[in-house]
LUMFI-274869 format. One line per field, with one value per residue (C-alpha): x, y, z; chain. Coordinates in steps of 0.05 Angstrom, whole numbers. Example, Ala and Ser with C-alpha at 12.3 -4.5 7.8 and 13.67 -1.06 7.14 Angstrom:
% LUMFI-274869
xx = (246_273)
yy = (-90_-21)
zz = (156_143)
unit = (A_A)
END
This chain:
% LUMFI-274869
xx = (-541_-485_-498_-460_-456_-413_-436_-415_-366_-358_-352_-385_-402_-362_-331_-390_-387_-319_-270_-198_-147_-79_-15_45_22_66_11_56_-19_-41_-105_-101_-162_-201_-249_-222_-247_-256_-259_-260_-313_-348_-353_-300_-249_-220_-145_-102_-46_11_73_116_121_172_219_174_150_116_68_-5_-71_-129_-196_-235_-307_-339_-382_-379_-458_-473_-497_-435_-428_-354_-373_-357_-348_-340_-313_-274_-268_-237_-199_-133_-88_-25_-2_65_103_173_180_232_224_179_129_118_52_-14_-62_-137_-155_-199_-204_-233_-263_-274_-331_-267_-256_-190_-176_-138_-129_-121_-75_-86_-25_-40_38_104_169_206_183_124_126_131_57_45_-17_-48_-28_-27_-3_-25_14_-31_3_-18_-3_-53_-52_-96_-61_-119_-109_-167_-175_-231_-210_-246_-231_-252_-204_-149_-163_-165_-91_-63_-90_-111_-107_-167_-207_-251_-275_-276_-343_-350_-319_-306_-283_-248_-198_-157_-97_-33_34_93_164_217_286_334_391_445_444_516_521_593_604_606_684_735_802_845_896_912_935_880_817_768_738_759_723_789_780_749_696_679_620_650_596_638_663_726_759_795_791_780_774_738_675_681_659_677_614_651_714_772_822_819_848_904_881_884_888_861_791_775_699_677_616_586_581_504_451_381_345_287_259_269_312_352_420_440_408_431_414_394_430_493_509_563_532_575_544_522_453_419_387_424_424_441_445_506_531_534_576_531_577_528_454_400_384_328_343_323_322_326_403_374_325_265_284_207_175_110_53_-12_-68_-136_-195_-262_-308_-295_-348_-360_-404_-427_-469_-539_-584_-569_-519_-503_-481_-459_-387_-371_-431_-427_-353_-327_-265_-245_-227_-264_-247_-288_-311_-283_-284_-269_-255_-311_-313_-278_-289_-328_-336_-397_-444_-463_-518_-494_-418_-355_-362_-397_-384_-380_-391_-385_-391_-375_-409_-392_-414_-384_-401_-380_-390_-375_-394_-440_-407_-440_-503_-554_-626_-687_-741_-778_-715_-677_-683_-643_-627_-589_-583_-569_-556_-553_-518_-522_-544_-540_-563_-632_-631_-643_-566_-568_-583_-564_-586_-566_-573_-577_-552_-596_-597_-662_-654_-647_-590_-559_-564_-600_-589_-639_-632_-662_-656_-669_-671_-662_-662_-662_-649_-718_-755_-775_-747_-741_-795_-792_-773_-767_-700_-701_-746_-746_-762_-761_-744_-784_-778_-747_-714_-696_-635_-591_-623_-621_-659_-673_-697_-709_-748_-752_-727_-785_-825_-786_-800_-864_-851_-794_-846_-887_-838_-821_-766_-764_-735_-698_-673_-597_-564_-492_-474_-488_-468_-471_-478_-480_-479_-487_-486_-432_-421_-469_-441_-480_-457_-481_-464_-493_-478_-511_-522_-539_-566_-590_-617_-653_-667_-699_-728_-803_-813_-873_-883_-941_-941_-902_-884_-817_-810_-810_-756_-770_-707_-713_-666_-690_-661_-597_-558_-554_-591_-522_-520_-504_-525_-520_-560_-551_-527_-589_-636_-651_-665_-749_-738_-702_-760_-736_-775_-821_-839_-819_-772_-707_-670_-619_-570_-578_-552_-498_-499_-436_-421_-379_-357_-429_-463_-495_-478_-532_-500_-548_-488_-484_-500_-560_-591_-579_-636_-686_-707_-668_-667_-716_-736_-719_-745_-720_-747_-714_-738_-717_-739_-790_-739_-791_-778_-821_-884_-914_-942_-939_-981_-935_-887_-900_-842_-908_-935_-1011_-1059_-1115_-1123_-1169_-1185_-1142_-1090_-1011_-969_-901_-891_-827_-804_-746_-713_-658_-626_-644_-592_-620_-567_-601_-612_-577_-602_-655_-716_-779_-845_-896_-973_-1052_-1080_-1136_-1114_-1064_-1020_-951_-881_-821_-749_-683_-665_-607_-550_-591_-651_-698_-740_-791_-851_-866_-926_-972_-1040_-1087_-1152_-1211_-1262_-1276_-1257_-1216_-1153_-1088_-1020_-973_-895_-847_-774_-735_-656_-599_-611_-683_-749_-798_-882_-914_-974_-1002_-1083_-1106_-1165_-1187_-1235_-1289_-1282_-1290_-1350_-1326_-1369_-1434_-1395_-1387_-1462_-1490_-1443_-1466_-1538_-1535_-1509_-1558_-1610_-1584_-1577_-1658_-1671_-1644_-1676_-1746_-1720_-1713_-1788_-1827_-1789_-1812_-1886_-1896_-1859_-1909_-1903_-1861_-1891_-1837_-1843_-1896_-1909_-1893_-1940_-1909_-1847_-1825_-1818_-1737_-1716_-1762_-1754_-1813_-1843_-1812_-1830_-1863)
yy = (676_740_813_857_919_961_1029_1046_978_992_1071_1075_1152_1183_1158_1170_1158_1141_1181_1205_1212_1242_1239_1278_1271_1311_1321_1357_1373_1308_1290_1236_1206_1203_1156_1117_1068_1009_980_907_879_937_1008_1046_1033_1090_1107_1132_1172_1185_1215_1211_1281_1296_1251_1217_1151_1145_1181_1143_1151_1124_1114_1094_1077_1086_1021_1029_1065_986_926_881_815_788_711_655_671_732_754_802_814_864_877_920_936_964_1018_1051_1024_1064_1048_996_1002_964_1024_1013_969_975_943_925_929_919_946_897_911_873_873_894_953_932_937_907_924_854_878_844_873_860_895_910_922_890_841_857_898_850_822_851_838_895_891_830_827_780_781_761_736_735_685_704_732_792_858_851_822_801_778_743_717_690_743_704_646_702_738_673_652_732_748_676_720_763_723_701_776_800_830_879_908_983_1001_985_1018_1011_1047_1060_1072_1105_1133_1181_1166_1216_1244_1287_1358_1365_1418_1409_1483_1494_1481_1494_1505_1455_1486_1430_1380_1325_1310_1338_1405_1443_1499_1537_1534_1574_1554_1584_1581_1561_1577_1542_1483_1485_1470_1535_1596_1652_1721_1748_1694_1659_1683_1668_1630_1623_1661_1645_1684_1690_1631_1655_1659_1598_1550_1481_1476_1408_1373_1348_1306_1329_1400_1401_1461_1457_1451_1505_1511_1433_1452_1398_1453_1502_1577_1651_1648_1572_1551_1509_1461_1403_1343_1314_1246_1247_1229_1282_1330_1393_1360_1405_1359_1334_1409_1403_1471_1519_1545_1605_1629_1605_1533_1502_1444_1378_1413_1361_1360_1316_1326_1269_1227_1219_1160_1131_1080_1088_1029_1017_992_965_912_919_880_852_797_799_744_747_709_656_701_709_774_757_730_684_692_618_634_566_591_586_665_724_742_782_822_895_926_856_877_848_791_723_655_605_526_521_534_536_542_485_474_475_555_608_685_712_775_795_867_887_971_990_970_912_910_866_892_882_929_899_951_910_944_896_926_900_866_802_757_788_757_761_698_703_654_676_659_701_678_723_798_815_896_913_989_1008_998_921_902_842_861_854_924_930_998_1010_1071_1102_1125_1196_1233_1237_1165_1178_1133_1078_1034_954_928_855_854_788_810_885_894_931_883_928_956_1023_1061_1060_1137_1165_1130_1070_999_960_887_836_756_710_690_756_762_691_659_610_574_594_641_648_697_691_757_782_841_865_881_927_969_998_1034_1071_1092_1114_1156_1201_1155_1128_1051_1014_1013_979_945_963_944_893_897_852_883_866_918_929_985_1015_945_896_847_821_751_732_689_697_644_625_689_704_749_712_742_679_669_609_587_567_505_471_390_354_274_238_313_344_389_475_525_591_640_717_773_826_891_874_945_952_891_839_782_715_647_575_511_446_423_374_433_465_540_549_624_678_733_813_862_888_808_792_731_740_709_660_702_752_699_648_581_546_479_496_431_403_470_501_574_620_698_759_808_879_895_859_883_951_953_942_985_991_957_910_843_786_715_653_586_521_453_373_311_291_265_226_157_105_103_37_8_-68_-107_-108_-180_-183_-153_-153_-78_-75_-23_-59_-65_-83_-23_-17_-54_-52_-30_-10_53_58_112_125_188_191_252_260_214_154_164_152_220_209_251_281_301_258_268_211_228_211_287_267_256_288_233_239_206_252_221_229_178_132_120_80_141_100_128_76_83_23_-8_43_41_58_96_50_88_37_69_99_145_186_165_217_235_289_295_354_346_407_406_367_359_316_287_230_196_121_114_60_25_17_-49_-65_-106_-182_-206_-261_-271_-274_-323_-373_-363_-382_-435_-463_-446_-481_-543_-548_-544_-598_-640_-621_-638_-700_-733_-708_-737_-804_-801_-795_-860_-893_-866_-895_-968_-982_-1033_-1088_-1147_-1184_-1138_-1126_-1054_-1020_-999_-945_-933_-969_-935_-923_-978_-1026_-1085_-1087_-1163_-1221_-1268_-1327)
zz = (-706_-721_-741_-779_-729_-778_-812_-874_-885_-970_-968_-1032_-1027_-964_-898_-846_-789_-786_-752_-779_-726_-766_-717_-745_-818_-875_-924_-977_-1002_-1011_-988_-929_-946_-1001_-1039_-1102_-1150_-1155_-1093_-1079_-1121_-1119_-1140_-1084_-1029_-984_-991_-938_-961_-898_-903_-842_-803_-762_-716_-666_-646_-717_-757_-767_-805_-774_-790_-721_-718_-647_-624_-552_-554_-592_-570_-601_-552_-547_-551_-590_-659_-668_-740_-774_-841_-885_-956_-961_-1020_-997_-1051_-1020_-960_-966_-887_-866_-787_-740_-747_-814_-831_-847_-794_-778_-710_-653_-573_-531_-463_-406_-353_-291_-334_-373_-446_-499_-564_-622_-687_-754_-789_-869_-889_-848_-870_-810_-751_-716_-643_-590_-558_-490_-438_-475_-552_-592_-664_-721_-791_-844_-887_-967_-1020_-1066_-1134_-1123_-1105_-1036_-984_-944_-878_-846_-776_-715_-655_-596_-612_-631_-564_-526_-550_-546_-475_-432_-369_-379_-436_-392_-374_-448_-461_-521_-570_-565_-631_-696_-734_-784_-798_-838_-803_-833_-791_-817_-800_-778_-817_-781_-799_-820_-874_-894_-916_-839_-817_-759_-762_-732_-688_-625_-671_-665_-706_-675_-655_-591_-556_-570_-641_-690_-736_-811_-854_-920_-979_-1043_-988_-1017_-961_-952_-913_-964_-914_-978_-981_-915_-848_-778_-731_-683_-666_-634_-681_-753_-796_-843_-912_-955_-883_-898_-860_-823_-820_-750_-757_-700_-703_-728_-737_-719_-785_-762_-831_-852_-914_-911_-905_-849_-868_-825_-757_-744_-683_-686_-633_-619_-602_-550_-548_-617_-593_-646_-599_-565_-499_-445_-381_-426_-434_-516_-535_-567_-628_-653_-633_-588_-582_-542_-505_-534_-613_-656_-692_-752_-800_-821_-879_-897_-911_-948_-934_-973_-976_-996_-948_-969_-935_-866_-830_-755_-748_-670_-644_-622_-578_-526_-491_-419_-411_-338_-341_-283_-257_-219_-198_-229_-249_-178_-170_-186_-254_-289_-230_-197_-133_-93_-26_28_-23_-31_-65_-14_-30_17_17_-59_-104_-154_-173_-134_-109_-95_-74_0_21_85_110_182_190_121_55_8_-72_-124_-185_-261_-325_-384_-439_-483_-476_-483_-488_-445_-491_-484_-484_-434_-351_-295_-253_-185_-124_-53_13_78_133_175_190_263_256_253_213_138_132_139_66_23_-53_-126_-164_-240_-271_-333_-377_-414_-489_-475_-507_-438_-425_-355_-305_-275_-222_-203_-134_-111_-47_3_59_104_183_189_142_90_33_12_-34_-110_-142_-204_-228_-182_-173_-108_-111_-49_-75_-52_14_29_97_100_135_128_54_-14_-42_-112_-160_-234_-268_-338_-342_-394_-330_-309_-356_-351_-288_-318_-378_-325_-291_-356_-381_-453_-482_-506_-443_-430_-376_-366_-293_-241_-176_-114_-41_26_80_154_207_248_303_257_211_142_104_42_-15_-85_-141_-208_-226_-307_-350_-407_-472_-506_-587_-600_-675_-687_-717_-744_-758_-776_-785_-831_-872_-870_-815_-819_-780_-776_-761_-745_-755_-712_-748_-758_-782_-862_-866_-863_-829_-823_-794_-784_-788_-781_-851_-866_-857_-927_-944_-965_-976_-937_-929_-935_-883_-932_-944_-1008_-1014_-1038_-1095_-1090_-1125_-1067_-1013_-1008_-981_-952_-918_-867_-815_-797_-811_-880_-862_-894_-913_-938_-952_-940_-1012_-1015_-941_-965_-1021_-966_-913_-847_-800_-812_-790_-834_-823_-853_-867_-872_-881_-863_-862_-810_-738_-704_-759_-720_-659_-649_-591_-563_-510_-449_-449_-523_-575_-634_-655_-658_-670_-619_-553_-500_-456_-394_-418_-400_-463_-488_-531_-570_-610_-649_-677_-735_-768_-844_-864_-820_-770_-697_-655_-581_-525_-561_-518_-532_-510_-515_-497_-513_-535_-505_-431_-392_-391_-421_-420_-424_-434_-481_-530_-530_-571_-616_-622_-585_-528_-495_-444_-419_-380_-405_-382_-438_-428_-404_-460_-517_-592_-626_-596_-625_-591_-606_-598_-611_-619_-610_-613_-622_-695_-721_-690_-713_-699_-705_-690_-684_-688_-639_-630_-555_-561_-505_-443_-453_-407_-383_-321_-364_-411_-354_-327_-394_-407_-338_-356_-427_-394_-346_-398_-445_-391_-374_-444_-451_-386_-409_-472_-431_-393_-446_-489_-425_-426_-497_-484_-429_-360_-359_-353_-313_-250_-207_-206_-137_-88_-60_-21_26_105_121_151_119_63_15_6_-22_-79_-47)
unit = (A_A_A_A_A_A_A_A_A_A_A_A_A_A_A_A_A_A_A_A_A_A_A_A_A_A_A_A_A_A_A_A_A_A_A_A_A_A_A_A_A_A_A_A_A_A_A_A_A_A_A_A_A_A_A_A_A_A_A_A_A_A_A_A_A_A_A_A_A_A_A_A_A_A_A_A_A_A_A_A_A_A_A_A_A_A_A_A_A_A_A_A_A_A_A_A_A_A_A_A_A_A_A_A_A_A_A_A_A_A_A_A_A_A_A_A_A_A_A_A_A_A_A_A_A_A_A_A_A_A_A_A_A_A_A_A_A_A_A_A_A_A_A_A_A_A_A_A_A_A_A_A_A_A_A_A_A_A_A_A_A_A_A_A_A_A_A_A_A_A_A_A_A_A_A_A_A_A_A_A_A_A_A_A_A_A_A_A_A_A_A_A_A_A_A_A_A_A_A_A_A_A_A_A_A_A_A_A_A_A_A_A_A_A_A_A_A_A_A_A_A_A_A_A_A_A_A_A_A_A_A_A_A_A_A_A_A_A_A_A_A_A_A_A_A_A_A_A_A_A_A_A_A_A_A_A_A_A_A_A_A_A_A_A_A_A_A_A_A_A_A_A_A_A_A_A_A_A_A_A_A_A_A_A_A_A_A_A_A_A_A_A_A_A_A_A_A_A_A_A_A_A_A_A_A_A_A_A_A_A_A_A_A_A_A_A_A_A_A_A_A_A_A_A_A_A_A_A_A_A_A_A_A_A_A_A_A_A_A_A_A_A_A_A_A_A_A_A_A_A_A_A_A_A_A_A_A_A_A_A_A_A_A_A_A_A_A_A_A_A_A_A_A_A_A_A_A_A_A_A_A_A_A_A_A_A_A_A_A_A_A_A_A_A_A_A_A_A_A_A_A_A_A_A_A_A_A_A_A_A_A_A_A_A_A_A_A_A_A_A_A_A_A_A_A_A_A_A_A_A_A_A_A_A_A_A_A_A_A_A_A_A_A_A_A_A_A_A_A_A_A_A_A_A_A_A_A_A_A_A_A_A_A_A_A_A_A_A_A_A_A_A_A_A_A_A_A_A_A_A_A_A_A_A_A_A_A_A_A_A_A_A_A_A_A_A_A_A_A_A_A_A_A_A_A_A_A_A_A_A_A_A_A_A_A_A_A_A_A_A_A_A_A_A_A_A_A_A_A_A_A_A_A_A_A_A_A_A_A_A_A_A_A_A_A_A_A_A_A_A_A_A_A_A_A_A_A_A_A_A_A_A_A_A_A_A_A_A_A_A_A_A_A_A_A_A_A_A_A_A_A_A_A_A_A_A_A_A_A_A_A_A_A_A_A_A_A_A_A_A_A_A_A_A_A_A_A_A_A_A_A_A_A_A_A_A_A_A_A_A_A_A_A_A_A_A_A_A_A_A_A_A_A_A_A_A_A_A_A_A_A_A_A_A_A_A_A_A_A_A_A_A_A_A_A_A_A_A_A_A_A_A_A_A_A_A_A_A_A_A_A_A_A_A_A_A_A_A_A_A_A_A_A_A_A_A_A_A_A_A_A_A_A_A_A_A_A_A_A_A_A_A_A_A_A_A_A_A_A_A_A_A_A_A_A_A_A_A_A_A_A_A_A_A_A_A_A_A_A_A_A_A_A_A_A_A_A_A_A_A_A_A)
END
């Protein structure tokens, strides 16, 4: 999301809080600044009217707005927009132009200025390490020249050496430039009497003022300015173009009392070092021997807007030192790049103090406010601390200011180790903390701290928020004769901003984006192109009409812009809410019995199953790398992973709950652009009693055999004994044979 951060972009009534800077302007009674009508697609614009002044490097009029007390992040997508109409541009020098410019500040104190030249008469000034000029070539039919630039991209090409250190925008200016051209102050009425036979004046020759410029000496009307003997009447008088005068009243002709000088080197100034002869009067060294031919530049400016990114920023630059140097940091004495040990990546910063203090610092010129989204993270490794005094320490401290008119300085210290084993007591303007595992040597100590937790202490000591971070310092210190060595890595001051989203099974997903107190209510933001707007809600809770904002597809994003003309209708600053929607990104969720490829919703308790989820964008394309969570809401069991190139994430050999009955399976997918949720109802069956079935089967078989034998026995009884057989009288004793027939 990007907030428009300039006050009074369209000059509908006045120029406040813009401040005028006028240099060498020759007004001629014309107002230098005025509000004129119409403007660019609105009622009015501001007009700058410049007439070049004396012969100096240039003349200019500038309206400037100071942004140093605001939070302006120099990050990807920093955008400048403006419109200008050039009314007059009569000069033809390199300094005759119309421009809009930004002054950029860096974390180590360097400044750079980027100039967008909307009109010029000739070539642009040469770029340097601190100034870059971009010519805006206008091909439109409208007299208004429109500017829309990605400042971050332009700065990367213009200032490659310091680009990584650029942290904020210090001011914005729009200017008109013009330069007077010099014409030598030669008055044809000032002549000399040639006596030497050459064609130029010598100090031995008389200089005469010839009022009628007839070129003949007339004793009755002409008078001698430099007397080396009066010429005979009627003698011709010559002109030497190096005889010049100081035009003190700038009327373009010589007047009595104005110094007359011979310009030996034809420089256009009275050069005392060159021994320029003074012919008449008293000349001051450096006096101009030329008068200005004035040039005019007049231009209108309107809709001057600067959009700064908000949220998901890191205010600490090069905190991981992966640039391979200490870029973005200042006061580097005592610190060096270290390839080992590192907390992550290839480098850390090593600070070593021997009987002194070494402090590696960077300014945070964007001055971010401390709120719930602002935190600090750092990892520190103390390699050595030989001292035992309070001067022996390794710490990180933040420079903070309160919201008083004088911006009272405050400090927050995080100590990783001290020689005494204790840290200083807090004061009214300083908080001191021990980091986790404080005092441990030879291992990385990790600190993560939400900075809003620090503010109640300052509130209690008489300060008032909002509090702003202005400096970050890494410090190692050692008492005389002692040594402290520490390594620092992964330093960040992130300010995170995330949308709130709502997902329901099988329904479209909803996203809520918050714009908190944008200046003048003007902002724009980009969402994935397949999200559509539900509504934009104003600070007073009413939804905007669709005519009050614009949408535009840019690459793969939908850009939604609430312009200044809309924002100024509502209380400012206020909080805006933007609701969008998209198709549910969790396309499918099902389970299969392990070893099977057929989905089912009915399983035995305790079965092992495979669970499959499919994530797609609203167009049906696979979402690769989306974060998926699969879980059973009734239990703590959860499976987390990322989708593959086809949009699938599967959890295998998942043991189902052992309790029979219905249960819910749920999956959530979250990609960088879309979200989704889907549930599936499963039935857990009662366990099958196989042992009982077997025992029952055996019992049933035994019963059947018994019944069969019983039936056969009953049949025998009904038919009687066999007459052909003698019934047995009893059992024979073992080993014996029964009786035989005779």
